[in-house]
Backbone bond lengths (Angstrom), bond angles and torsions (degrees), N, CA, C in turn:
res aa  C-N    CA-C-N  psi(-1)  N-CA   C-N-CA  omega(-1)  CA-C   N-CA-C  phi
1 X - - - 1.470 - - 1.533 109.70 -
2 X 1.306 113.34 131.11 1.467 119.38 179.46 1.528 108.20 -92.17
3 X 1.332 115.19 103.96 1.466 119.53 -177.16 1.533 112.67 -67.13
4 X 1.329 117.42 -20.04 1.461 119.41 179.42 1.522 111.81 -69.71
5 X 1.344 116.97 -28.27 1.453 120.98 -179.15 1.525 113.07 -94.40
6 X 1.343 115.66 -6.29 1.455 119.52 -176.61 1.535 112.51 -61.92
7 X 1.332 120.67 -45.40 1.473 119.14 178.94 1.520 112.76 -60.01
8 X 1.347 116.40 -39.16 1.468 119.31 -179.55 1.522 110.31 -65.54
9 X 1.343 116.99 -42.66 1.465 120.53 179.55 1.530 110.68 -63.62
10 X 1.324 115.13 -38.88 1.456 119.36 179.52 1.519 111.33 -63.07
11 X 1.336 116.69 -39.92 1.463 120.27 179.22 1.519 111.87 -69.37
12 X 1.330 115.62 -39.92 1.463 119.88 -178.43 1.525 110.89 -71.00
13 X 1.298 116.76 -32.00 1.464 120.77 -176.33 1.521 111.69 -67.52
14 X 1.326 116.53 -33.92 1.460 120.62 -178.78 1.533 109.04 -122.37
15 X 1.316 117.79 77.92 1.470 121.31 -176.20 1.524 113.18 -63.77
16 X 1.321 117.84 -32.48 1.462 120.06 179.61 1.518 111.57 -63.99
17 X 1.336 114.74 -48.19 1.455 118.98 178.82 1.525 111.33 -64.64
18 X 1.340 116.56 -39.30 1.467 120.65 178.87 1.522 111.55 -61.75
19 X 1.342 116.23 -44.24 1.457 119.95 179.26 1.523 111.14 -63.88
20 X 1.339 116.67 -38.64 1.472 120.16 178.63 1.520 111.20 -65.22
21 X 1.343 115.98 -41.20 1.466 119.70 178.86 1.532 111.37 -64.59
22 X 1.342 116.12 -41.31 1.462 119.93 178.70 1.523 110.49 -62.42
23 X 1.335 116.46 -44.70 1.462 119.75 178.81 1.529 111.13 -63.50
24 X 1.343 115.54 -39.50 1.463 119.48 179.40 1.523 111.03 -63.55
25 X 1.335 116.38 -43.18 1.468 120.44 178.51 1.525 110.87 -63.19
26 X 1.335 116.27 -43.90 1.463 119.83 178.31 1.519 111.36 -62.22
27 X 1.341 116.33 -41.85 1.460 120.07 179.71 1.519 111.66 -64.01
28 X 1.336 116.30 -43.95 1.464 119.87 178.81 1.526 111.42 -65.58
29 X 1.326 116.99 -39.57 1.462 120.52 178.90 1.531 110.84 -63.86
30 X 1.343 115.14 -44.21 1.463 119.47 178.53 1.522 110.95 -63.12
31 X 1.351 115.89 -40.71 1.469 119.43 179.85 1.524 110.96 -63.85
32 X 1.335 117.02 -43.50 1.462 120.79 179.91 1.519 110.90 -66.12
33 X 1.331 116.95 -42.74 1.463 120.25 179.55 1.525 110.89 -64.54
34 X 1.356 115.76 -46.30 1.459 119.18 179.12 1.510 112.13 -63.29
35 X 1.337 116.95 -40.16 1.465 120.05 178.13 1.513 112.15 -64.28
36 X 1.341 116.57 -42.49 1.469 120.00 178.87 1.523 111.28 -64.42
37 X 1.346 115.60 -41.20 1.459 119.82 179.64 1.528 110.83 -64.93
38 X 1.326 116.05 -42.67 1.467 120.19 177.74 1.523 111.17 -63.13
39 X 1.324 116.20 -41.88 1.461 120.61 179.72 1.524 111.20 -62.52
40 X 1.343 116.86 -42.74 1.457 120.19 178.73 1.523 111.09 -64.12
41 X 1.325 116.73 -39.45 1.458 120.21 179.01 1.521 111.06 -64.65
42 X 1.329 116.35 -44.38 1.464 120.45 178.85 1.514 110.57 -63.61
43 X 1.339 116.41 -41.05 1.464 119.94 -179.90 1.519 111.22 -64.59
44 X 1.348 116.47 -40.87 1.458 119.23 177.91 1.517 112.18 -64.86
45 X 1.354 116.24 -41.80 1.453 119.16 177.56 1.511 112.60 -65.62
46 X 1.337 116.28 -36.72 1.467 119.81 178.35 1.515 111.57 -65.39
47 X 1.346 116.32 -41.46 1.460 119.28 178.58 1.517 111.30 -64.81
48 X 1.332 116.44 -40.01 1.461 120.00 178.42 1.519 111.10 -63.38
49 X 1.337 116.25 -43.03 1.454 119.87 179.09 1.522 111.05 -68.82
50 X 1.343 116.32 -38.03 1.457 120.00 178.65 1.521 111.22 -62.33
51 X 1.351 115.46 -36.64 1.461 118.76 179.20 1.512 113.18 -66.21
52 X 1.340 116.52 -21.89 1.458 120.19 179.78 1.522 112.93 -96.68
53 X 1.318 117.03 -10.72 1.455 118.54 178.09 1.521 109.88 -65.20
54 X 1.288 116.63 139.63 1.458 121.14 -179.06 1.508 112.88 91.04
55 X 1.335 118.22 -6.84 1.460 119.66 177.07 1.518 109.08 -68.29
56 X 1.334 116.11 137.08 1.451 120.40 -178.93 1.521 111.54 -74.97
57 X 1.315 115.37 -39.93 1.457 118.73 -174.85 1.528 108.52 -163.10
58 X 1.310 116.95 146.73 1.459 122.18 174.02 1.523 107.57 -112.51
59 X 1.315 116.45 125.25 1.461 121.25 -173.32 1.520 109.40 -115.03
60 X 1.330 115.90 127.20 1.463 122.40 173.86 1.521 107.65 -135.67
61 X 1.321 118.42 156.94 1.463 120.29 176.71 1.522 111.45 -59.06
62 X 1.326 116.92 145.87 1.461 121.44 -175.84 1.523 111.78 -61.01
63 X 1.342 117.39 -33.70 1.461 118.97 -178.07 1.520 112.45 -70.36
64 X 1.347 117.55 -13.86 1.451 119.85 179.80 1.525 111.71 -76.29
65 X 1.342 117.33 -15.38 1.462 119.78 -178.64 1.524 111.79 -62.47
66 X 1.325 116.69 -27.85 1.458 120.27 179.81 1.518 112.58 -89.02
67 X 1.331 117.54 -6.58 1.463 121.31 -176.20 1.523 113.50 -108.25
68 X 1.323 116.89 -28.45 1.460 120.32 -179.00 1.525 109.08 -131.11
69 X 1.322 115.59 158.26 1.457 122.00 175.50 1.515 107.85 -85.37
70 X 1.322 116.68 108.29 1.458 120.33 -175.76 1.527 112.02 -66.44
71 X 1.330 117.26 -24.67 1.463 119.09 176.06 1.525 110.49 -64.70
72 X 1.329 116.67 -36.50 1.465 119.60 178.30 1.520 111.29 -67.89
73 X 1.327 116.97 -33.51 1.465 120.55 178.31 1.521 110.56 -61.80
74 X 1.338 116.39 -40.99 1.457 120.83 -177.39 1.519 112.76 -81.23
75 X 1.336 116.82 -46.49 1.459 120.57 -171.18 1.522 113.62 -90.20
76 X 1.344 117.47 -33.70 1.456 120.46 -175.66 1.522 112.88 -105.55
77 X 1.317 116.52 -5.46 1.461 119.19 177.20 1.509 113.68 73.14
78 X 1.349 117.86 28.21 1.460 120.68 177.89 1.528 109.64 -59.35
79 X 1.319 116.90 128.90 1.460 120.70 -175.86 1.524 110.91 -86.33
80 X 1.317 114.81 161.18 1.457 121.15 177.97 1.515 110.24 -173.91
81 X 1.315 116.84 155.26 1.465 122.50 178.86 1.519 108.68 -116.60
82 X 1.312 115.88 124.79 1.453 121.41 -178.66 1.528 108.71 -131.06
83 X 1.298 116.19 138.09 1.458 122.16 177.45 1.518 108.86 -110.58
84 X 1.333 115.82 124.44 1.456 121.46 -179.25 1.520 109.91 -134.11
85 X 1.305 116.08 159.92 1.450 121.12 179.14 1.530 110.22 -70.62
86 X 1.330 115.47 153.48 1.463 119.78 -176.34 1.521 112.58 -67.35
87 X 1.340 118.00 -23.86 1.464 118.81 -176.96 1.528 112.27 -69.48
88 X 1.338 117.97 -8.31 1.459 120.04 175.85 1.519 110.64 -63.98
89 X 1.358 117.20 -24.20 1.455 120.66 179.44 1.521 111.56 -63.12
90 X 1.336 116.92 -36.73 1.465 119.71 178.75 1.524 110.99 -64.03
91 X 1.324 116.42 -37.82 1.464 120.05 178.29 1.527 111.08 -68.71
92 X 1.322 116.28 -36.91 1.465 119.62 179.63 1.526 110.35 -68.06
93 X 1.322 116.04 -41.57 1.461 119.58 -179.79 1.532 111.70 -64.30
94 X 1.316 116.83 -25.39 1.464 120.44 -178.68 1.520 112.79 -77.74
95 X 1.352 117.11 -12.25 1.462 120.23 179.86 1.519 109.24 -75.14
96 X 1.325 116.05 129.49 1.459 120.89 -177.72 1.523 110.67 -64.71
97 X 1.318 115.54 133.87 1.449 121.17 177.63 1.510 114.59 90.53
98 X 1.324 118.20 -6.00 1.460 121.31 179.53 1.520 109.02 -86.60
99 X 1.310 115.48 129.01 1.456 119.33 177.30 1.518 110.34 -65.70
100 X 1.323 115.44 148.29 1.461 120.13 -176.02 1.524 112.75 -89.55
101 X 1.322 117.10 -6.22 1.462 120.19 -174.89 1.517 110.90 -85.16
102 X 1.344 115.63 142.72 1.462 122.96 171.77 1.521 106.83 -113.25
103 X 1.306 116.28 118.49 1.465 119.70 -176.86 1.524 111.56 -77.34
104 X 1.332 116.67 -55.27 1.467 121.15 -174.28 1.523 108.96 -128.24
105 X 1.325 116.15 130.02 1.464 121.83 176.11 1.523 108.70 -118.60
106 X 1.325 116.83 140.62 1.454 123.03 178.74 1.525 108.59 -110.49
107 X 1.319 116.25 136.60 1.460 120.93 179.22 1.515 111.69 -133.92
108 X 1.327 116.89 130.44 1.470 121.03 177.26 1.525 108.63 -71.82
109 X 1.315 115.59 119.57 1.463 121.31 -172.88 1.517 110.71 -114.37
110 X 1.319 115.79 134.60 1.454 120.98 176.43 1.514 111.73 162.57
111 X 1.317 116.87 167.01 1.468 122.89 177.24 1.519 107.97 -95.38
112 X 1.339 115.90 108.36 1.457 120.77 -177.10 1.523 112.09 -71.69
113 X 1.324 117.14 146.28 1.463 119.89 167.59 1.533 109.98 -66.71
114 X 1.297 116.92 167.38 1.459 121.86 -179.95 1.533 109.15 -60.18
115 X 1.316 115.69 131.76 1.453 121.33 178.17 1.514 114.72 91.09
116 X 1.341 118.23 -6.02 1.467 121.77 179.20 1.526 109.59 -104.59
117 X 1.319 116.82 141.24 1.463 120.72 -176.85 1.532 111.88 -136.18
118 X 1.304 117.59 29.43 1.466 119.20 -176.83 1.519 112.67 -99.67
119 X 1.317 118.93 3.97 1.458 122.30 178.94 1.531 109.71 -127.04
120 X 1.321 115.17 160.04 1.460 121.95 176.53 1.520 109.72 -114.87
121 X 1.321 115.59 148.51 1.457 119.88 173.29 1.522 109.23 -78.51
122 X 1.311 117.26 175.77 1.458 121.53 -176.46 1.521 112.19 -60.15
123 X 1.324 117.55 -43.80 1.466 120.02 -178.66 1.521 110.74 -69.58
124 X 1.333 116.92 -31.04 1.467 119.85 178.28 1.520 110.65 -68.34
125 X 1.339 117.35 -35.67 1.465 120.43 177.24 1.526 110.30 -61.33
126 X 1.335 116.50 -43.04 1.458 120.45 178.99 1.522 111.36 -67.59
127 X 1.322 117.22 -40.40 1.463 120.43 179.52 1.529 110.76 -65.67
128 X 1.323 116.59 -39.09 1.460 119.81 177.17 1.520 110.72 -60.93
129 X 1.341 116.44 -47.06 1.462 120.35 -179.03 1.520 111.40 -62.21
130 X 1.337 116.53 -39.89 1.462 119.93 179.54 1.528 111.24 -66.57
131 X 1.330 116.92 -41.59 1.462 120.32 -179.30 1.527 112.00 -68.72
132 X 1.328 116.61 -36.22 1.460 120.12 179.08 1.529 112.31 -77.35
133 X 1.336 116.21 -14.85 1.461 121.78 -178.75 1.534 110.81 57.50
134 X 1.306 114.34 40.89 1.460 118.97 178.91 1.524 109.95 -82.25
135 X 1.313 115.41 174.04 1.458 120.99 179.08 1.529 112.06 -98.50
136 X 1.326 116.12 -31.62 1.468 121.33 179.67 1.521 107.98 -139.55
137 X 1.331 116.48 136.92 1.462 120.63 174.52 1.526 107.99 -117.53
138 X 1.329 115.43 132.78 1.464 121.30 -176.89 1.521 108.59 -119.52
139 X 1.336 118.57 109.66 1.472 119.52 174.51 1.520 110.97 -71.01
140 X 1.315 115.87 136.14 1.464 120.81 -178.63 1.527 109.52 -128.13
141 X 1.316 115.97 169.56 1.470 125.21 176.28 1.523 113.15 70.45
142 X 1.313 118.63 -7.39 1.464 120.30 -179.79 1.528 111.30 -70.60
143 X 1.337 116.56 -22.92 1.458 120.44 -171.86 1.515 113.49 -96.21
144 X 1.327 118.49 1.35 1.467 119.92 -175.83 1.525 112.56 -119.84
145 X 1.311 117.79 5.87 1.462 121.34 -179.69 1.525 109.00 -120.44
146 X 1.330 115.41 129.10 1.466 119.76 -177.17 1.527 112.62 -95.78
147 X 1.327 117.80 -6.50 1.465 118.67 -172.95 1.518 113.62 -86.28
148 X 1.356 118.20 -6.61 1.460 116.71 176.82 1.526 113.56 -133.69
149 X 1.335 119.29 -5.86 1.466 121.62 172.07 1.529 112.02 49.79
150 X 1.320 116.69 51.92 1.462 120.55 -179.34 1.527 111.05 -65.85
151 X 1.319 116.13 145.51 1.452 122.25 -178.17 1.527 108.43 -128.23
152 X 1.334 117.21 118.11 1.455 121.08 -177.88 1.523 112.96 -67.08
153 X 1.324 117.48 -17.30 1.461 119.05 176.63 1.531 111.39 -62.79
154 X 1.315 116.49 -24.45 1.467 120.05 175.22 1.529 110.41 -62.65
155 X 1.326 116.56 -42.27 1.463 120.66 176.33 1.524 110.38 -64.92
156 X 1.346 116.01 -42.39 1.472 120.11 -178.56 1.523 110.97 -62.43
157 X 1.329 117.88 -41.89 1.468 121.24 -179.75 1.523 110.43 -63.80
158 X 1.320 116.92 -46.84 1.461 120.31 179.16 1.521 111.44 -65.59
159 X 1.310 116.86 -37.44 1.468 120.03 178.59 1.523 110.66 -63.10
160 X 1.327 116.91 -47.80 1.466 120.19 179.14 1.525 111.44 -63.34
161 X 1.321 116.81 -32.79 1.460 121.04 -179.36 1.530 112.02 -71.59
162 X 1.336 116.77 -32.10 1.457 120.63 -171.75 1.534 115.06 -108.40
163 X 1.326 118.01 -16.44 1.465 119.87 -168.21 1.523 113.05 -61.41
164 X 1.327 118.14 -38.78 1.462 119.95 -178.85 1.528 111.61 -77.64
165 X 1.321 116.30 -41.85 1.459 119.80 -179.19 1.522 111.21 -67.53
166 X 1.320 116.41 -42.34 1.466 120.26 -179.03 1.521 113.01 -89.62
167 X 1.330 116.73 -4.01 1.469 122.81 178.73 1.534 111.19 54.66
168 X 1.324 114.60 53.55 1.457 119.89 178.65 1.528 109.82 -61.27
169 X 1.316 115.42 137.44 1.469 121.33 176.10 1.522 110.95 -102.79
170 X 1.304 117.19 12.79 1.462 122.41 -178.76 1.521 108.94 -131.11
171 X 1.306 115.46 171.76 1.462 120.20 172.27 1.527 108.02 -145.38
172 X 1.326 117.37 155.03 1.474 119.99 179.37 1.518 111.50 -83.37
173 X 1.319 114.99 158.47 1.460 121.89 171.53 1.516 107.65 -131.89
174 X 1.333 116.18 130.27 1.459 121.74 -177.17 1.528 108.69 -114.07
175 X 1.317 116.24 113.75 1.450 118.88 179.08 1.515 110.88 -101.50
176 X 1.331 115.34 172.72 1.453 122.31 -178.81 1.527 109.57 -117.43
177 X 1.321 115.65 163.54 1.459 120.39 176.31 1.527 109.03 -59.30
178 X 1.315 116.21 129.33 1.453 120.64 -178.03 1.512 113.78 84.15
179 X 1.332 117.66 -0.15 1.454 121.43 -179.97 1.519 111.90 -88.16
180 X 1.310 115.92 -172.36 1.456 120.14 -179.63 1.528 108.82 -152.29
181 X 1.310 114.51 162.64 1.457 121.20 176.33 1.520 107.38 -141.43
182 X 1.326 116.56 120.18 1.459 122.33 -178.27 1.523 108.37 -115.62
183 X 1.309 115.53 116.43 1.463 120.75 179.13 1.527 108.99 -100.50
184 X 1.337 120.04 136.14 1.465 127.52 8.50 1.533 115.19 -95.40
185 X 1.343 117.99 4.74 1.468 118.48 -178.03 1.518 112.17 -56.85
186 X 1.340 117.50 -36.97 1.463 121.17 -175.57 1.528 112.71 -102.73
187 X 1.324 117.70 20.43 1.469 120.46 -170.99 1.530 113.56 -64.07
188 X 1.317 118.70 -21.79 1.465 120.96 -178.14 1.531 112.95 -97.38
189 X 1.320 117.71 -1.34 1.465 120.39 -178.24 1.524 110.90 -80.82
190 X 1.326 115.42 148.96 1.466 121.96 175.89 1.529 110.24 -107.50
191 X 1.321 116.43 -40.98 1.462 121.74 -178.36 1.533 109.84 -121.06
192 X 1.330 114.96 145.53 1.461 119.81 170.61 1.524 108.46 -91.64
193 X 1.310 115.35 140.23 1.461 120.29 175.72 1.513 107.94 -134.29
194 X 1.326 116.21 130.93 1.461 119.75 177.44 1.530 110.12 -64.72
195 X 1.321 115.25 158.97 1.457 121.38 -178.49 1.518 110.82 -52.90
196 X 1.328 116.03 126.81 1.459 120.74 -177.47 1.525 112.34 -88.61
197 X 1.335 118.32 -20.03 1.458 120.84 176.15 1.505 115.09 81.25
198 X 1.342 117.44 16.33 1.462 119.50 -178.72 1.525 112.91 -84.92
199 X 1.342 116.95 -17.90 1.462 118.71 -170.80 1.519 113.07 -68.29
200 X 1.345 119.35 -22.24 1.458 120.84 -177.94 1.531 112.08 -126.03
201 X 1.325 117.07 26.27 1.466 119.50 -172.82 1.529 112.87 -69.13
202 X 1.347 117.89 -18.76 1.462 119.65 -178.91 1.526 112.10 -111.41
203 X 1.308 118.38 10.53 1.454 120.89 -178.28 1.527 112.75 -83.48
204 X 1.309 117.16 -22.47 1.467 120.99 -178.50 1.530 108.95 -125.50
205 X 1.333 116.90 154.78 1.475 119.44 178.01 1.531 111.16 -59.80
206 X 1.323 115.31 147.72 1.460 119.66 179.30 1.531 109.91 -68.51
207 X 1.313 115.78 136.59 1.469 120.24 -178.39 1.525 110.63 -102.96
208 X 1.316 116.25 42.02 1.463 121.95 179.27 1.523 108.27 -124.76
209 X 1.323 118.20 153.53 1.464 120.73 -174.20 1.536 113.17 -69.54
210 X 1.323 117.93 -27.01 1.457 120.59 -176.52 1.527 109.03 -110.02
211 X 1.322 118.14 108.37 1.452 122.86 -172.72 1.529 112.59 -68.30
212 X 1.312 118.33 -17.19 1.463 120.30 179.39 1.504 112.69 -79.87
213 X 1.337 115.54 -6.61 1.481 120.10 179.98 1.526 109.42 -103.06
214 X 1.306 116.16 142.00 1.462 121.53 176.52 1.508 109.15 -111.50
């Protein structure tokens, strides 16, 4: 008797039972996959909502009320980019119960061509952060425009030159394309660095021909 063929013969001999087992396996697999997918979705939504808990107020332009569901912005964490004038901060501060502190401020950084006014120079980024009394300032848009080759080290040099004399209560953070910044976990960081992969370098055997090399 060939024991290797015995399972196949057993399945072929009782096709009804085999078909039921296959359907049962498929049903269980689908249930596990669907449950895992649902769990991941719920977990992602919970994290998004948790990140918004404790917010004093969410501010969007009035004309956006007719374009987006504001309930989704608050409860589901729907993202969006809105540009508003700086004087809106005075109106927000006047609302009772709203904290006066600004944790993170974003500033468009770069050298504008003649006639353009949508970017700030390095010193303007620092002045904005000082006036807003924020804790962290993050220059943005400098990394996606090729016509002015902005360099965040310019901000860092000016910051180091002025921080003690001007008694800055903030510091800059420079991120990279594909990076992230999570406040307050990353509040003390200055530069973003992608994962270097050193944390698990000795957990698995080396996959190189010469074991003396790392």
